[in-house]
C-alpha positions in Angstrom: 0.3 -0.4 0.4 1.6 3.2 -0.8 1.3 6.3 2.1 -0.1 9.6 -0.3 1.4 12.2 1.3 -0.4 15.6 1.6 1.6 18.0 2.3 3.3 17.1 -0.8 0.2 17.3 -2.6 -1.2 20.5 -1.6 2.2 22.1 -2.6 2.6 20.3 -5.8 -1.1 21.4 -6.5 -0.2 25.3 -5.6 3.0 24.6 -8.2 0.6 23.8 -10.9 -1.8 26.4 -10.7 1.0 28.9 -10.8 2.5 28.1 -13.5 -0.7 27.6 -15.5 -1.4 31.1 -14.0 1.8 32.3 -15.3 0.9 31.3 -19.0 -2.8 32.1 -19.1 -1.7 35.6 -18.1 1.4 35.6 -21.1 -1.9 34.3 -23.6 -4.0 36.6 -22.5 -1.3 40.1 -22.5 -0.5 39.3 -26.0 -4.1 38.8 -27.4 -4.9 42.2 -25.5 -2.1 45.0 -26.9 -1.2 45.4 -23.4 2.4 46.3 -22.2 4.8 43.7 -21.5 7.5 44.9 -19.7 9.8 41.3 -21.1 9.4 43.1 -24.3 12.3 44.7 -26.4 11.3 46.3 -29.4 14.0 45.6 -32.6 16.7 47.9 -33.3 16.0 49.6 -36.6 17.7 48.4 -39.4 20.9 49.5 -40.3 20.9 52.6 -43.1 23.0 50.9 -46.5 26.6 52.5 -47.0 25.8 53.4 -50.3 29.1 55.6 -51.9 30.9 53.5 -54.8 33.1 55.6 -55.1 37.2 53.9 -55.0 38.9 56.5 -52.6 42.5 57.5 -53.5 45.3 55.2 -51.8 46.9 58.5 -50.7 49.7 56.3 -48.1 53.2 55.8 -49.4 55.1 52.8 -48.3 59.0 54.5 -46.4 61.4 51.5 -47.4 64.4 52.2 -45.0 63.7 50.2 -42.4 66.8 47.6 -41.8 66.5 43.8 -43.0 65.4 41.6 -40.0 66.4 38.7 -41.4 70.2 40.6 -42.2 70.5 38.2 -45.6 69.9 41.3 -48.4 72.7 44.4 -48.1 71.0 47.8 -48.0 69.5 49.1 -51.3 68.3 52.4 -52.4 64.8 52.9 -53.4 65.2 56.7 -54.5 65.1 57.3 -57.9 67.9 58.3 -60.1 68.6 60.7 -61.4 68.8 61.6 -65.0 71.4 63.5 -67.3 70.8 65.1 -69.8 72.8 65.9 -72.3 72.7 68.6 -75.1 73.2 67.8 -78.4 73.3 70.6 -80.6 74.1 69.0 -84.0 72.0 66.8 -83.4 68.3 67.2 -85.2 65.8 65.0 -83.3 63.0 63.1 -85.5 59.8 64.6 -85.5 57.7 62.1 -82.9 54.4 62.5 -82.2 53.5 63.5 -78.8 51.8 60.5 -76.5 48.2 60.5 -76.6 46.4 60.8 -74.1 44.3 58.0 -72.9 42.3 59.7 -69.8 39.8 61.9 -72.1 38.0 58.0 -73.0 35.9 56.1 -70.4 33.9 52.8 -70.5 30.5 53.5 -67.9 29.2 50.2 -68.4 27.0 48.0 -71.5 23.7 46.5 -72.1 22.8 43.7 -73.7 21.0 44.2 -77.1 18.1 40.9 -76.8 17.8 40.9 -80.6 20.8 40.6 -81.6 22.8 39.0 -78.5 25.3 41.5 -78.9 27.2 43.8 -75.8 26.5 47.7 -76.2 29.0 49.6 -74.3 28.5 53.2 -72.9 31.4 55.2 -73.5 32.2 58.9 -73.2 34.8 60.2 -75.2 36.1 64.0 -74.8 33.3 64.8 -72.6 30.4 62.9 -75.1 28.6 60.1 -74.2 28.3 57.7 -77.0 26.6 54.4 -76.7 29.2 51.7 -78.8 29.1 48.1 -80.3 32.0 46.0 -81.4 33.8 47.8 -84.2 32.2 51.0 -84.0 34.3 54.3 -84.8 34.0 58.1 -82.4 35.9 60.4 -83.7 39.6 58.6 -84.0 38.5 55.5 -80.9 37.9 52.3 -82.4 35.8 50.0 -79.9 37.9 46.7 -80.8 36.2 44.4 -78.2 33.4 44.4 -75.1 34.1 42.1 -72.8 31.4 43.8 -69.7 34.5 44.7 -67.4 36.6 46.5 -70.1 36.8 47.4 -73.4 39.7 47.6 -75.7 40.3 50.6 -78.1 42.3 51.7 -80.3 43.7 54.8 -81.1 46.8 56.3 -83.3 47.9 52.4 -84.0 47.9 51.9 -80.4 45.6 49.8 -78.2 44.2 49.8 -74.1 42.1 47.8 -72.3 39.9 50.6 -70.4 38.2 49.6 -67.4 34.4 50.2 -65.9 34.7 53.3 -64.5 31.6 54.3 -62.1 29.6 57.3 -63.5 30.7 60.4 -61.0 
């Protein structure tokens, strides 16, 4: 025969009533829209940093420290001075000035759905133009469009121009 303890039974009844009371209280608060102090609202979402400009690198390396392993001899990192010799008796050949490639910018591309060709957005001498492969604007000819860069020919020289964000 199992002997029942009345005091333990009463204590357990009180604990069960307390637990169910807390559960019912939380349900009533949740559905009534009442204020519960345990609720903490989520923090507001952070604003997206929307700056696509690439900052110019202004850091400069100073390579004037000693070799930590002592293997290499100290090397002078200064640029050597160029000596200019004046030859008055020699005539110079007419050398065309070097070409400034900074006047052309590549901003992006779109794909023509009909012909499946890429059309590049170019800015040449401040004027915007849409070019496909083989087209010529002024002295520039678009040789190849490779999405992230274009191959441009001007004056017999070719150069890859990488995509640059519009400013």
